[in-house]
C-alpha positions, 0 to 999 in steps of 0.5 A: 880220088884214089882207087886199087891199082890191080883192079887195072890188071883185073880189069885187063883180065877179064876183057882179054880171057887168060892171064897170059894174054893181059899179062902182053896187053900190059908189058908184064909177066903172067906170073906178075899178072897172076900175083896181082890177082891173088894179092886183089882176091886176097884183099878183098877177101873173094873168090874173082875167077875160077881156074878151070882145065878150060881157062877162067871163068869169071865169079859172080862176084867177079862180075860184080866187082868188074861192072863197079871197078869199069866205072869206078875207074871210067870215072876217076879218069875222066874226072882229071880229064874235066879238071883239065878241060874245066882250066881252059873252059870260057866263060862263054862256052856251055858244056852239053851233056849228051847221050842217046836218050838226050841228044844235040839236035835241038842245040842244032835247031835253035844255033842260028837264033841264039847266035844272033841274041848271043853271037858270044855263046859257043857250045861244047858236047859232053858224052855220058853214058846213061846209068842209075849212077849218072842220071843221078850224079850228072843231073844233081850237080849240073854247072860242075862239070856238064852245064846242061842237058837237053831232054825231057822232064817234068815237076817230078823228075826235077824234084827226083833229080835236083835239077830245074827245067825250061821248057822249049816244047812239049812232045807227045808220048810215042811207042817203039816196037821192034821192026817186026814187031806185028805193029810196026807196019802202023803209021798210028797206033790206037789203044785197042791196038795194044791189048794183050801187049806186054807195054814197058813203063819206068817205074811209078815215081819217075814222072807226074805224066807218066804215073798219069798214064798208068793210072788210065790204063790201069783203070780203063785198059787192063786188057794192056800188061804193064812192064816196069823197068828202072831207067831209059837206056839203049839196055832199055830198047835192046830189051823192048827189040829182043826177039823173044820179049817183042815188048812195046816201049813209051817213047819219044819221036827225039828217041829214033836213032837210039836204036836200028831195029826200033820204030818209033810210032805215034799214038792216038792220046792226048799224053804228052812231056815238056821237053827242054833243057835241065839245069842247075836250081842256081845257073850261071851267067852263060846259063842264064843267057841260054835260057833267056835266049830260049825263051825269047824264041820260043 
């Protein structure tokens, strides 16, 4: 996995805000930094910065390169670390991917019972960021760098992501609102309460159960305005909490810790979704033991 090392310098300049500050952080001269940026712009055939009398301003092209380069460089560095760790991973260690949307609490809760059944099984937590790229890559390649992820799923999502799942429980659909929202004081919400609200739903095709709820609302509750979004991550919660948006987000109780200014409230409906562990369609022996333990505990 190779990338242009000038991208490291570019990232540093963007984050430092000037050539001179970046030079200090990189322990090289400012002219050397400028030369690298000029060379990078020439090789890419695009302008990354506007040089103004008030300082550097990142262009739209530069911002796009910055976002992608940060991901690519981070991934390359992490891949080397993962390779080193893979050489040291025991056959009994299950690598659990965790993120705000996929918390490890289920393993904490089940750990004593799992250990009674299989005392040699151990867990190692590996954090990852919720991005569209990670959702595709990690779930499609479970068993390589991450063995399992705990979260919600259904057959539609499993097919979309190219993995398999073992159900532990059924989780009711709830809603997330800002603590300043008019509904935040309620202990339970009705569909009538949602009249006139902007209701954030993952785009159609992500989940069978989500699409059923969407169709029900379109057919029976047109007074609720559905707003599509692409991915459950912290940004979705930020959008929901934003005082200028103040929207309602479809969510689950296990996501209570995602955002400190968001409250998750149950709703008077019968919509639920499976919750459990996501794993490869061809799980390793250690993951098979975990699956067997979960089924015995259930």
